[in-house]
mmJSON file of the N, C-alpha and C atoms, coordinates in Angstrom:
{"data_MODEL":{"atom_site":{
"group_PDB":["ATOM","ATOM","ATOM","ATOM","ATOM","ATOM","ATOM","ATOM","ATOM","ATOM","ATOM","ATOM","ATOM","ATOM","ATOM","ATOM","ATOM","ATOM","ATOM","ATOM","ATOM","ATOM","ATOM","ATOM","ATOM","ATOM","ATOM","ATOM","ATOM","ATOM","ATOM","ATOM","ATOM","ATOM","ATOM","ATOM","ATOM","ATOM","ATOM","ATOM","ATOM","ATOM","ATOM","ATOM","ATOM","ATOM","ATOM","ATOM","ATOM","ATOM","ATOM","ATOM","ATOM","ATOM","ATOM","ATOM","ATOM","ATOM","ATOM","ATOM","ATOM","ATOM","ATOM","ATOM","ATOM","ATOM","ATOM","ATOM","ATOM","ATOM","ATOM","ATOM","ATOM","ATOM","ATOM","ATOM","ATOM","ATOM","ATOM","ATOM","ATOM","ATOM","ATOM","ATOM","ATOM","ATOM","ATOM","ATOM","ATOM","ATOM","ATOM","ATOM","ATOM","ATOM","ATOM","ATOM","ATOM","ATOM","ATOM","ATOM","ATOM","ATOM","ATOM","ATOM","ATOM","ATOM","ATOM","ATOM","ATOM","ATOM","ATOM","ATOM","ATOM","ATOM","ATOM","ATOM","ATOM","ATOM","ATOM","ATOM","ATOM","ATOM","ATOM","ATOM","ATOM","ATOM","ATOM","ATOM","ATOM","ATOM","ATOM","ATOM","ATOM","ATOM","ATOM","ATOM","ATOM","ATOM","ATOM","ATOM","ATOM","ATOM","ATOM","ATOM","ATOM","ATOM","ATOM","ATOM","ATOM","ATOM","ATOM","ATOM","ATOM","ATOM","ATOM","ATOM","ATOM","ATOM","ATOM","ATOM","ATOM","ATOM","ATOM","ATOM","ATOM","ATOM","ATOM","ATOM","ATOM","ATOM","ATOM","ATOM","ATOM","ATOM","ATOM","ATOM","ATOM","ATOM","ATOM","ATOM","ATOM","ATOM","ATOM","ATOM","ATOM","ATOM","ATOM","ATOM","ATOM","ATOM","ATOM","ATOM","ATOM","ATOM","ATOM","ATOM","ATOM","ATOM","ATOM","ATOM","ATOM","ATOM","ATOM","ATOM"],
"id":[1,2,3,4,5,6,7,8,9,10,11,12,13,14,15,16,17,18,19,20,21,22,23,24,25,26,27,28,29,30,31,32,33,34,35,36,37,38,39,40,41,42,43,44,45,46,47,48,49,50,51,52,53,54,55,56,57,58,59,60,61,62,63,64,65,66,67,68,69,70,71,72,73,74,75,76,77,78,79,80,81,82,83,84,85,86,87,88,89,90,91,92,93,94,95,96,97,98,99,100,101,102,103,104,105,106,107,108,109,110,111,112,113,114,115,116,117,118,119,120,121,122,123,124,125,126,127,128,129,130,131,132,133,134,135,136,137,138,139,140,141,142,143,144,145,146,147,148,149,150,151,152,153,154,155,156,157,158,159,160,161,162,163,164,165,166,167,168,169,170,171,172,173,174,175,176,177,178,179,180,181,182,183,184,185,186,187,188,189,190,191,192,193,194,195,196,197,198,199,200,201,202,203,204],
"type_symbol":["N","C","C","N","C","C","N","C","C","N","C","C","N","C","C","N","C","C","N","C","C","N","C","C","N","C","C","N","C","C","N","C","C","N","C","C","N","C","C","N","C","C","N","C","C","N","C","C","N","C","C","N","C","C","N","C","C","N","C","C","N","C","C","N","C","C","N","C","C","N","C","C","N","C","C","N","C","C","N","C","C","N","C","C","N","C","C","N","C","C","N","C","C","N","C","C","N","C","C","N","C","C","N","C","C","N","C","C","N","C","C","N","C","C","N","C","C","N","C","C","N","C","C","N","C","C","N","C","C","N","C","C","N","C","C","N","C","C","N","C","C","N","C","C","N","C","C","N","C","C","N","C","C","N","C","C","N","C","C","N","C","C","N","C","C","N","C","C","N","C","C","N","C","C","N","C","C","N","C","C","N","C","C","N","C","C","N","C","C","N","C","C","N","C","C","N","C","C","N","C","C","N","C","C"],
"label_atom_id":["N","CA","C","N","CA","C","N","CA","C","N","CA","C","N","CA","C","N","CA","C","N","CA","C","N","CA","C","N","CA","C","N","CA","C","N","CA","C","N","CA","C","N","CA","C","N","CA","C","N","CA","C","N","CA","C","N","CA","C","N","CA","C","N","CA","C","N","CA","C","N","CA","C","N","CA","C","N","CA","C","N","CA","C","N","CA","C","N","CA","C","N","CA","C","N","CA","C","N","CA","C","N","CA","C","N","CA","C","N","CA","C","N","CA","C","N","CA","C","N","CA","C","N","CA","C","N","CA","C","N","CA","C","N","CA","C","N","CA","C","N","CA","C","N","CA","C","N","CA","C","N","CA","C","N","CA","C","N","CA","C","N","CA","C","N","CA","C","N","CA","C","N","CA","C","N","CA","C","N","CA","C","N","CA","C","N","CA","C","N","CA","C","N","CA","C","N","CA","C","N","CA","C","N","CA","C","N","CA","C","N","CA","C","N","CA","C","N","CA","C","N","CA","C","N","CA","C","N","CA","C","N","CA","C","N","CA","C"],
"label_alt_id":[null,null,null,null,null,null,null,null,null,null,null,null,null,null,null,null,null,null,null,null,null,null,null,null,null,null,null,null,null,null,null,null,null,null,null,null,null,null,null,null,null,null,null,null,null,null,null,null,null,null,null,null,null,null,null,null,null,null,null,null,null,null,null,null,null,null,null,null,null,null,null,null,null,null,null,null,null,null,null,null,null,null,null,null,null,null,null,null,null,null,null,null,null,null,null,null,null,null,null,null,null,null,null,null,null,null,null,null,null,null,null,null,null,null,null,null,null,null,null,null,null,null,null,null,null,null,null,null,null,null,null,null,null,null,null,null,null,null,null,null,null,null,null,null,null,null,null,null,null,null,null,null,null,null,null,null,null,null,null,null,null,null,null,null,null,null,null,null,null,null,null,null,null,null,null,null,null,null,null,null,null,null,null,null,null,null,null,null,null,null,null,null,null,null,null,null,null,null,null,null,null,null,null,null],
"label_comp_id":["UNK","UNK","UNK","UNK","UNK","UNK","UNK","UNK","UNK","UNK","UNK","UNK","UNK","UNK","UNK","UNK","UNK","UNK","UNK","UNK","UNK","UNK","UNK","UNK","UNK","UNK","UNK","UNK","UNK","UNK","UNK","UNK","UNK","UNK","UNK","UNK","UNK","UNK","UNK","UNK","UNK","UNK","UNK","UNK","UNK","UNK","UNK","UNK","UNK","UNK","UNK","UNK","UNK","UNK","UNK","UNK","UNK","UNK","UNK","UNK","UNK","UNK","UNK","UNK","UNK","UNK","UNK","UNK","UNK","UNK","UNK","UNK","UNK","UNK","UNK","UNK","UNK","UNK","UNK","UNK","UNK","UNK","UNK","UNK","UNK","UNK","UNK","UNK","UNK","UNK","UNK","UNK","UNK","UNK","UNK","UNK","UNK","UNK","UNK","UNK","UNK","UNK","UNK","UNK","UNK","UNK","UNK","UNK","UNK","UNK","UNK","UNK","UNK","UNK","UNK","UNK","UNK","UNK","UNK","UNK","UNK","UNK","UNK","UNK","UNK","UNK","UNK","UNK","UNK","UNK","UNK","UNK","UNK","UNK","UNK","UNK","UNK","UNK","UNK","UNK","UNK","UNK","UNK","UNK","UNK","UNK","UNK","UNK","UNK","UNK","UNK","UNK","UNK","UNK","UNK","UNK","UNK","UNK","UNK","UNK","UNK","UNK","UNK","UNK","UNK","UNK","UNK","UNK","UNK","UNK","UNK","UNK","UNK","UNK","UNK","UNK","UNK","UNK","UNK","UNK","UNK","UNK","UNK","UNK","UNK","UNK","UNK","UNK","UNK","UNK","UNK","UNK","UNK","UNK","UNK","UNK","UNK","UNK","UNK","UNK","UNK","UNK","UNK","UNK"],
"label_asym_id":["A","A","A","A","A","A","A","A","A","A","A","A","A","A","A","A","A","A","A","A","A","A","A","A","A","A","A","A","A","A","A","A","A","A","A","A","A","A","A","A","A","A","A","A","A","A","A","A","A","A","A","A","A","A","A","A","A","A","A","A","A","A","A","A","A","A","A","A","A","A","A","A","A","A","A","A","A","A","A","A","A","A","A","A","A","A","A","A","A","A","A","A","A","A","A","A","A","A","A","A","A","A","A","A","A","A","A","A","A","A","A","A","A","A","A","A","A","A","A","A","A","A","A","A","A","A","A","A","A","A","A","A","A","A","A","A","A","A","A","A","A","A","A","A","A","A","A","A","A","A","A","A","A","A","A","A","A","A","A","A","A","A","A","A","A","A","A","A","A","A","A","A","A","A","A","A","A","A","A","A","A","A","A","A","A","A","A","A","A","A","A","A","A","A","A","A","A","A","A","A","A","A","A","A"],
"label_entity_id":["1","1","1","1","1","1","1","1","1","1","1","1","1","1","1","1","1","1","1","1","1","1","1","1","1","1","1","1","1","1","1","1","1","1","1","1","1","1","1","1","1","1","1","1","1","1","1","1","1","1","1","1","1","1","1","1","1","1","1","1","1","1","1","1","1","1","1","1","1","1","1","1","1","1","1","1","1","1","1","1","1","1","1","1","1","1","1","1","1","1","1","1","1","1","1","1","1","1","1","1","1","1","1","1","1","1","1","1","1","1","1","1","1","1","1","1","1","1","1","1","1","1","1","1","1","1","1","1","1","1","1","1","1","1","1","1","1","1","1","1","1","1","1","1","1","1","1","1","1","1","1","1","1","1","1","1","1","1","1","1","1","1","1","1","1","1","1","1","1","1","1","1","1","1","1","1","1","1","1","1","1","1","1","1","1","1","1","1","1","1","1","1","1","1","1","1","1","1","1","1","1","1","1","1"],
"label_seq_id":[1,1,1,2,2,2,3,3,3,4,4,4,5,5,5,6,6,6,7,7,7,8,8,8,9,9,9,10,10,10,11,11,11,12,12,12,13,13,13,14,14,14,15,15,15,16,16,16,17,17,17,18,18,18,19,19,19,20,20,20,21,21,21,22,22,22,23,23,23,24,24,24,25,25,25,26,26,26,27,27,27,28,28,28,29,29,29,30,30,30,31,31,31,32,32,32,33,33,33,34,34,34,35,35,35,36,36,36,37,37,37,38,38,38,39,39,39,40,40,40,41,41,41,42,42,42,43,43,43,44,44,44,45,45,45,46,46,46,47,47,47,48,48,48,49,49,49,50,50,50,51,51,51,52,52,52,53,53,53,54,54,54,55,55,55,56,56,56,57,57,57,58,58,58,59,59,59,60,60,60,61,61,61,62,62,62,63,63,63,64,64,64,65,65,65,66,66,66,67,67,67,68,68,68],
"pdbx_PDB_ins_code":[null,null,null,null,null,null,null,null,null,null,null,null,null,null,null,null,null,null,null,null,null,null,null,null,null,null,null,null,null,null,null,null,null,null,null,null,null,null,null,null,null,null,null,null,null,null,null,null,null,null,null,null,null,null,null,null,null,null,null,null,null,null,null,null,null,null,null,null,null,null,null,null,null,null,null,null,null,null,null,null,null,null,null,null,null,null,null,null,null,null,null,null,null,null,null,null,null,null,null,null,null,null,null,null,null,null,null,null,null,null,null,null,null,null,null,null,null,null,null,null,null,null,null,null,null,null,null,null,null,null,null,null,null,null,null,null,null,null,null,null,null,null,null,null,null,null,null,null,null,null,null,null,null,null,null,null,null,null,null,null,null,null,null,null,null,null,null,null,null,null,null,null,null,null,null,null,null,null,null,null,null,null,null,null,null,null,null,null,null,null,null,null,null,null,null,null,null,null,null,null,null,null,null,null],
"Cartn_x":[-236.913,-236.373,-235.275,-235.349,-234.32,-232.982,-233.15,-231.614,-231.366,-231.97,-231.257,-230.906,-231.907,-231.34,-230.182,-230.29,-228.664,-227.246,-227.708,-226.586,-226.53,-227.032,-227.29,-226.32,-226.506,-225.76,-224.021,-224.065,-222.903,-221.6,-222.839,-222.593,-221.812,-223.045,-222.757,-221.711,-221.145,-220.256,-218.782,-218.5,-218.049,-217.478,-218.366,-218.458,-219.651,-220.273,-221.364,-222.338,-222.919,-223.821,-225.164,-226.444,-227.203,-227.898,-228.499,-229.314,-230.811,-231.138,-232.58,-232.834,-233.869,-234.313,-235.78,-236.053,-237.304,-237.488,-238.7,-238.588,-240.342,-240.088,-241.244,-240.904,-242.238,-242.016,-241.728,-241.377,-241.058,-239.232,-238.807,-238.347,-237.107,-236.17,-235.697,-234.547,-234.164,-232.987,-232.935,-231.511,-230.891,-229.876,-230.045,-228.879,-227.775,-226.839,-225.29,-224.206,-223.994,-223.058,-221.385,-220.835,-220.037,-218.225,-217.713,-216.152,-215.405,-214.969,-213.91,-212.768,-212.42,-211.071,-210.035,-209.027,-208.713,-208.3,-207.995,-208.244,-208.752,-210.06,-211.931,-212.054,-212.4,-213.433,-214.815,-215.476,-216.683,-216.992,-217.715,-218.498,-219.658,-220.364,-221.517,-222.441,-223.13,-223.465,-225.364,-225.275,-226.962,-226.588,-227.759,-227.763,-229.811,-229.688,-230.44,-231.382,-231.757,-232.705,-233.667,-233.74,-234.668,-235.84,-237.035,-236.861,-238.351,-238.648,-239.569,-240.122,-239.316,-239.843,-239.36,-239.747,-239.872,-238.759,-238.013,-236.932,-236.321,-235.771,-234.606,-234.27,-233.266,-233.12,-232.066,-232.38,-231.115,-230.812,-229.114,-228.44,-227.488,-227.543,-226.943,-226.236,-225.111,-224.199,-223.637,-224.09,-223.023,-222.762,-221.139,-220.71,-220.065,-219.73,-218.725,-218.327,-217.174,-216.283,-216.159,-216.043,-215.979,-214.806,-214.014,-213.477,-213.627,-213.297,-213.192,-212.291],
"Cartn_y":[23.406,22.974,23.48,24.959,25.711,25.341,24.772,24.018,23.628,22.396,21.27,21.931,22.743,23.523,24.191,24.947,25.733,24.728,23.49,22.383,22.212,21.194,20.919,21.62,22.961,23.322,23.667,23.414,23.591,22.393,21.308,20.165,19.78,20.547,20.358,20.872,21.93,23.019,22.281,21.484,20.049,19.109,18.755,17.797,16.688,17.092,15.734,15.854,14.996,14.606,14.394,14.366,14.722,13.692,12.302,11.392,11.728,11.945,11.591,12.492,12.944,13.436,13.88,14.511,14.825,15.784,16.589,18.045,17.603,18.574,19.214,19.952,20.513,21.515,20.848,19.845,19.122,18.296,17.707,16.81,16.966,16.686,16.577,15.871,15.311,14.285,14.34,14.191,13.801,12.968,12.55,11.193,11.541,10.924,11.727,10.904,10.999,10.301,11.256,10.628,11.348,11.104,12.213,11.717,11.253,9.92,9.084,9.866,8.934,9.068,8.346,8.258,7.164,6.807,5.839,4.158,4.026,4.428,4.592,4.454,3.651,3.894,4.771,4.309,5.149,5.586,6.781,7.409,7.288,7.656,8.296,9.075,9.596,10.224,11.001,11.034,10.785,12.706,13.167,14.393,14.748,15.005,15.128,15.896,16.721,18.1,17.725,17.669,17.831,18.792,19.759,20.634,20.275,19.71,19.002,19.806,21.535,22.092,23.277,24.729,26.18,26.306,27.145,28.108,27.024,25.476,24.049,23.906,23.241,22.084,21.525,20.15,18.974,19.118,19.119,18.079,17.191,16.032,15.257,15.118,14.622,14.537,13.933,11.953,11.273,10.508,10.278,9.323,8.071,7.529,7.201,6.689,5.806,5.361,4.02,3.428,1.676,1.62,0.647,0.085,-1.217,-1.564,-2.336,-2.613],
"Cartn_z":[85.239,84.116,83.963,84.07,84.156,84.757,85.31,85.605,84.602,84.426,83.217,82.281,81.572,80.623,80.9,81.88,81.774,81.704,82.947,83.123,81.844,81.258,79.651,78.584,78.582,78.254,77.975,79.447,79.417,79.538,79.309,79.06,77.612,76.378,75.682,75.363,75.847,75.876,75.362,76.839,76.554,76.141,75.082,74.334,74.289,75.5,75.568,74.489,74.532,73.45,74.273,74.046,74.784,74.336,74.879,74.296,74.274,75.835,75.853,76.994,77.54,78.655,79.074,79.76,80.425,81.381,81.39,82.925,83.104,84.136,84.93,85.629,86.655,87.184,87.875,89.015,90.012,89.543,88.698,88.343,86.919,86.24,85.086,84.915,84.21,84.105,82.596,82.21,81.229,80.803,79.727,79.875,78.192,78.595,77.397,76.905,76.549,75.659,76.372,76.491,77.286,76.06,76.301,75.066,75.92,75.114,75.785,76.518,77.795,78.765,79.138,78.11,77.963,79.423,79.492,78.245,78.45,78.852,78.023,77.094,76.308,74.822,74.927,76.174,75.771,77.299,77.397,78.559,78.493,79.844,79.319,80.837,80.527,82.332,82.256,83.469,83.48,84.547,83.943,85.063,85.809,86.886,87.48,88.426,88.426,88.927,89.381,90.566,92.165,92.83,92.578,92.354,93.593,94.446,95.436,95.857,96.579,97.342,97.231,97.315,96.826,96.959,95.906,96.32,96.755,96.721,97.243,95.901,95.359,94.587,94.701,94.456,94.418,92.993,92.434,91.421,91.23,90.728,90.768,89.551,89.078,87.679,87.967,86.735,87.124,85.916,86.138,84.601,85.228,83.741,84.46,82.857,83.078,81.308,81.51,80.431,80.565,79.676,79.839,79.282,78.753,77.012,76.314,76.123],
"occupancy":[1.0,1.0,1.0,1.0,1.0,1.0,1.0,1.0,1.0,1.0,1.0,1.0,1.0,1.0,1.0,1.0,1.0,1.0,1.0,1.0,1.0,1.0,1.0,1.0,1.0,1.0,1.0,1.0,1.0,1.0,1.0,1.0,1.0,1.0,1.0,1.0,1.0,1.0,1.0,1.0,1.0,1.0,1.0,1.0,1.0,1.0,1.0,1.0,1.0,1.0,1.0,1.0,1.0,1.0,1.0,1.0,1.0,1.0,1.0,1.0,1.0,1.0,1.0,1.0,1.0,1.0,1.0,1.0,1.0,1.0,1.0,1.0,1.0,1.0,1.0,1.0,1.0,1.0,1.0,1.0,1.0,1.0,1.0,1.0,1.0,1.0,1.0,1.0,1.0,1.0,1.0,1.0,1.0,1.0,1.0,1.0,1.0,1.0,1.0,1.0,1.0,1.0,1.0,1.0,1.0,1.0,1.0,1.0,1.0,1.0,1.0,1.0,1.0,1.0,1.0,1.0,1.0,1.0,1.0,1.0,1.0,1.0,1.0,1.0,1.0,1.0,1.0,1.0,1.0,1.0,1.0,1.0,1.0,1.0,1.0,1.0,1.0,1.0,1.0,1.0,1.0,1.0,1.0,1.0,1.0,1.0,1.0,1.0,1.0,1.0,1.0,1.0,1.0,1.0,1.0,1.0,1.0,1.0,1.0,1.0,1.0,1.0,1.0,1.0,1.0,1.0,1.0,1.0,1.0,1.0,1.0,1.0,1.0,1.0,1.0,1.0,1.0,1.0,1.0,1.0,1.0,1.0,1.0,1.0,1.0,1.0,1.0,1.0,1.0,1.0,1.0,1.0,1.0,1.0,1.0,1.0,1.0,1.0,1.0,1.0,1.0,1.0,1.0,1.0],
"B_iso_or_equiv":[0.0,0.0,0.0,0.0,0.0,0.0,0.0,0.0,0.0,0.0,0.0,0.0,0.0,0.0,0.0,0.0,0.0,0.0,0.0,0.0,0.0,0.0,0.0,0.0,0.0,0.0,0.0,0.0,0.0,0.0,0.0,0.0,0.0,0.0,0.0,0.0,0.0,0.0,0.0,0.0,0.0,0.0,0.0,0.0,0.0,0.0,0.0,0.0,0.0,0.0,0.0,0.0,0.0,0.0,0.0,0.0,0.0,0.0,0.0,0.0,0.0,0.0,0.0,0.0,0.0,0.0,0.0,0.0,0.0,0.0,0.0,0.0,0.0,0.0,0.0,0.0,0.0,0.0,0.0,0.0,0.0,0.0,0.0,0.0,0.0,0.0,0.0,0.0,0.0,0.0,0.0,0.0,0.0,0.0,0.0,0.0,0.0,0.0,0.0,0.0,0.0,0.0,0.0,0.0,0.0,0.0,0.0,0.0,0.0,0.0,0.0,0.0,0.0,0.0,0.0,0.0,0.0,0.0,0.0,0.0,0.0,0.0,0.0,0.0,0.0,0.0,0.0,0.0,0.0,0.0,0.0,0.0,0.0,0.0,0.0,0.0,0.0,0.0,0.0,0.0,0.0,0.0,0.0,0.0,0.0,0.0,0.0,0.0,0.0,0.0,0.0,0.0,0.0,0.0,0.0,0.0,0.0,0.0,0.0,0.0,0.0,0.0,0.0,0.0,0.0,0.0,0.0,0.0,0.0,0.0,0.0,0.0,0.0,0.0,0.0,0.0,0.0,0.0,0.0,0.0,0.0,0.0,0.0,0.0,0.0,0.0,0.0,0.0,0.0,0.0,0.0,0.0,0.0,0.0,0.0,0.0,0.0,0.0,0.0,0.0,0.0,0.0,0.0,0.0],
"pdbx_formal_charge":[null,null,null,null,null,null,null,null,null,null,null,null,null,null,null,null,null,null,null,null,null,null,null,null,null,null,null,null,null,null,null,null,null,null,null,null,null,null,null,null,null,null,null,null,null,null,null,null,null,null,null,null,null,null,null,null,null,null,null,null,null,null,null,null,null,null,null,null,null,null,null,null,null,null,null,null,null,null,null,null,null,null,null,null,null,null,null,null,null,null,null,null,null,null,null,null,null,null,null,null,null,null,null,null,null,null,null,null,null,null,null,null,null,null,null,null,null,null,null,null,null,null,null,null,null,null,null,null,null,null,null,null,null,null,null,null,null,null,null,null,null,null,null,null,null,null,null,null,null,null,null,null,null,null,null,null,null,null,null,null,null,null,null,null,null,null,null,null,null,null,null,null,null,null,null,null,null,null,null,null,null,null,null,null,null,null,null,null,null,null,null,null,null,null,null,null,null,null,null,null,null,null,null,null],
"auth_seq_id":[1,1,1,2,2,2,3,3,3,4,4,4,5,5,5,6,6,6,7,7,7,8,8,8,9,9,9,10,10,10,11,11,11,12,12,12,13,13,13,14,14,14,15,15,15,16,16,16,17,17,17,18,18,18,19,19,19,20,20,20,21,21,21,22,22,22,23,23,23,24,24,24,25,25,25,26,26,26,27,27,27,28,28,28,29,29,29,30,30,30,31,31,31,32,32,32,33,33,33,34,34,34,35,35,35,36,36,36,37,37,37,38,38,38,39,39,39,40,40,40,41,41,41,42,42,42,43,43,43,44,44,44,45,45,45,46,46,46,47,47,47,48,48,48,49,49,49,50,50,50,51,51,51,52,52,52,53,53,53,54,54,54,55,55,55,56,56,56,57,57,57,58,58,58,59,59,59,60,60,60,61,61,61,62,62,62,63,63,63,64,64,64,65,65,65,66,66,66,67,67,67,68,68,68],
"auth_comp_id":["UNK","UNK","UNK","UNK","UNK","UNK","UNK","UNK","UNK","UNK","UNK","UNK","UNK","UNK","UNK","UNK","UNK","UNK","UNK","UNK","UNK","UNK","UNK","UNK","UNK","UNK","UNK","UNK","UNK","UNK","UNK","UNK","UNK","UNK","UNK","UNK","UNK","UNK","UNK","UNK","UNK","UNK","UNK","UNK","UNK","UNK","UNK","UNK","UNK","UNK","UNK","UNK","UNK","UNK","UNK","UNK","UNK","UNK","UNK","UNK","UNK","UNK","UNK","UNK","UNK","UNK","UNK","UNK","UNK","UNK","UNK","UNK","UNK","UNK","UNK","UNK","UNK","UNK","UNK","UNK","UNK","UNK","UNK","UNK","UNK","UNK","UNK","UNK","UNK","UNK","UNK","UNK","UNK","UNK","UNK","UNK","UNK","UNK","UNK","UNK","UNK","UNK","UNK","UNK","UNK","UNK","UNK","UNK","UNK","UNK","UNK","UNK","UNK","UNK","UNK","UNK","UNK","UNK","UNK","UNK","UNK","UNK","UNK","UNK","UNK","UNK","UNK","UNK","UNK","UNK","UNK","UNK","UNK","UNK","UNK","UNK","UNK","UNK","UNK","UNK","UNK","UNK","UNK","UNK","UNK","UNK","UNK","UNK","UNK","UNK","UNK","UNK","UNK","UNK","UNK","UNK","UNK","UNK","UNK","UNK","UNK","UNK","UNK","UNK","UNK","UNK","UNK","UNK","UNK","UNK","UNK","UNK","UNK","UNK","UNK","UNK","UNK","UNK","UNK","UNK","UNK","UNK","UNK","UNK","UNK","UNK","UNK","UNK","UNK","UNK","UNK","UNK","UNK","UNK","UNK","UNK","UNK","UNK","UNK","UNK","UNK","UNK","UNK","UNK"],
"auth_asym_id":["A","A","A","A","A","A","A","A","A","A","A","A","A","A","A","A","A","A","A","A","A","A","A","A","A","A","A","A","A","A","A","A","A","A","A","A","A","A","A","A","A","A","A","A","A","A","A","A","A","A","A","A","A","A","A","A","A","A","A","A","A","A","A","A","A","A","A","A","A","A","A","A","A","A","A","A","A","A","A","A","A","A","A","A","A","A","A","A","A","A","A","A","A","A","A","A","A","A","A","A","A","A","A","A","A","A","A","A","A","A","A","A","A","A","A","A","A","A","A","A","A","A","A","A","A","A","A","A","A","A","A","A","A","A","A","A","A","A","A","A","A","A","A","A","A","A","A","A","A","A","A","A","A","A","A","A","A","A","A","A","A","A","A","A","A","A","A","A","A","A","A","A","A","A","A","A","A","A","A","A","A","A","A","A","A","A","A","A","A","A","A","A","A","A","A","A","A","A","A","A","A","A","A","A"],
"auth_atom_id":["N","CA","C","N","CA","C","N","CA","C","N","CA","C","N","CA","C","N","CA","C","N","CA","C","N","CA","C","N","CA","C","N","CA","C","N","CA","C","N","CA","C","N","CA","C","N","CA","C","N","CA","C","N","CA","C","N","CA","C","N","CA","C","N","CA","C","N","CA","C","N","CA","C","N","CA","C","N","CA","C","N","CA","C","N","CA","C","N","CA","C","N","CA","C","N","CA","C","N","CA","C","N","CA","C","N","CA","C","N","CA","C","N","CA","C","N","CA","C","N","CA","C","N","CA","C","N","CA","C","N","CA","C","N","CA","C","N","CA","C","N","CA","C","N","CA","C","N","CA","C","N","CA","C","N","CA","C","N","CA","C","N","CA","C","N","CA","C","N","CA","C","N","CA","C","N","CA","C","N","CA","C","N","CA","C","N","CA","C","N","CA","C","N","CA","C","N","CA","C","N","CA","C","N","CA","C","N","CA","C","N","CA","C","N","CA","C","N","CA","C","N","CA","C","N","CA","C","N","CA","C","N","CA","C","N","CA","C"],
"pdbx_PDB_model_num":[1,1,1,1,1,1,1,1,1,1,1,1,1,1,1,1,1,1,1,1,1,1,1,1,1,1,1,1,1,1,1,1,1,1,1,1,1,1,1,1,1,1,1,1,1,1,1,1,1,1,1,1,1,1,1,1,1,1,1,1,1,1,1,1,1,1,1,1,1,1,1,1,1,1,1,1,1,1,1,1,1,1,1,1,1,1,1,1,1,1,1,1,1,1,1,1,1,1,1,1,1,1,1,1,1,1,1,1,1,1,1,1,1,1,1,1,1,1,1,1,1,1,1,1,1,1,1,1,1,1,1,1,1,1,1,1,1,1,1,1,1,1,1,1,1,1,1,1,1,1,1,1,1,1,1,1,1,1,1,1,1,1,1,1,1,1,1,1,1,1,1,1,1,1,1,1,1,1,1,1,1,1,1,1,1,1,1,1,1,1,1,1,1,1,1,1,1,1,1,1,1,1,1,1]
}}}
């Protein structure tokens, strides 16, 4: 949970807008609106954090820009 909040604040500081998300002791995710990167018209992203083993974690950040 703490890692999702930490990285979420970093994403917000560069203009990403949180859409939805959820977190528990083992898994956290959040979806985001991403500022457009020309020539894209829209961007979106997903942050996922998995902490299946004590003291270990895996982070995945996915982003795509959609052209219209």
